[in-house]
Phi, psi and omega in degrees: 000141183287137178271108182279357177228066183290157175291129183282148176296151181302321180296321179293318179299316179295318179298316179298318180294317179297321177297313179299317179297318180294322179295321178292313183297321182269353183055044181214132178264127180283126179238117185301325182299333179295336183268353184272071183286325183300322183293327180283341180273349180075023181242144176266118185294349180288326183251158177284182179291347178285347179099188183289132179293149181274131176258102185295326180294319180292320179299318179294318179297320179295326178291333183269004179290129180276128178266098179283151180292152179285120182296333180290330179280337183274347182084193184284148175295153182298325177297319179293316179300318179294320179298317179296316180297318179295320179296318179297318181296314181292319178300320179292316180297321183273348182068032182231132177262122181276128177239143181271129176276114186272010179277000000 
């Protein structure tokens, strides 16, 4: 089972203490959201102002993807339909109803 309260590394403990000491000394609470300027500008810092580069190989691969039909929309396969019809016919001839044991 995962430990959601692991023992912290000595460096982390020291960093937390130094942060708390600095906040008391400077009378200022550090808020990470105040430093996130890029998010308020609507720009992703990974890309330049020109935007995301185009990957020509990926675009070509996406065009070549085969869109197969959805099997749920097509109904049952002909082999399955024949098997069901054959089972009904034999059950009627023998006077026996076949039931599936779900255990």
